[in-house]
Steps between C-alpha positions, in 0.01 A plus 500: 500500500748358247677312781169344602428393142852353461461311827171349387652399166798339680266303732299386197815375323613327819160326537517387136853360550400315816190363325711367209747343743219334703334379182822336377544333843144364482565370148823330613316338793222380269755349258688324780177349641399391148839328449461321835151372411616398153779291657243333730668633813361649820547872565703622796180642648328159485801284598458313827771535765705190594396308187726433204417747223629613164492876451616724221537870443751778473777584744441854626803530729810292568727570797761341722368482858693287746282287727646367822853574383448306175493675162153495346384610158148637535265585213144629486291294256189675363230330291235771468297366794759553771862460601707247690864509607718217371822448693801290410703445815877482463495678164644841421383499140346267242563546128181622331327607822448875454218754518258475209578135431215253453536193721310194618563368853407176673484466878299553817378838621561602857435819694776691677461842662161537333636437148443198279830337412633197315847374596740334257244436227580312184488758225473521126588815310236598246601617153551875475 
């Protein structure tokens, strides 16, 4: 009986932890969308493919993924509405480009392998 009670208490604590984590993620997403609107920019979700756009958000991941034998720095940009991959071909690293960094990118969105992607965008690091 005590084991059953301890198990229920553990599940309750786990649910509470997950709820706090999800709540903080929702708050982060809300803040990112608010910053995008305040800057007068379109969200990733609303951006039109193949048209020049300016997007901003936070880099979630940054990795080196060669494409066609060429080094490529790939980052996932998240703005609270969605994500897009930004890829700099021929680059192994870029100073300031790291997970958690705020950035603004300018370029055209394409689709490759079912993912939205922007190649070689102009970028501006946002203050930390």
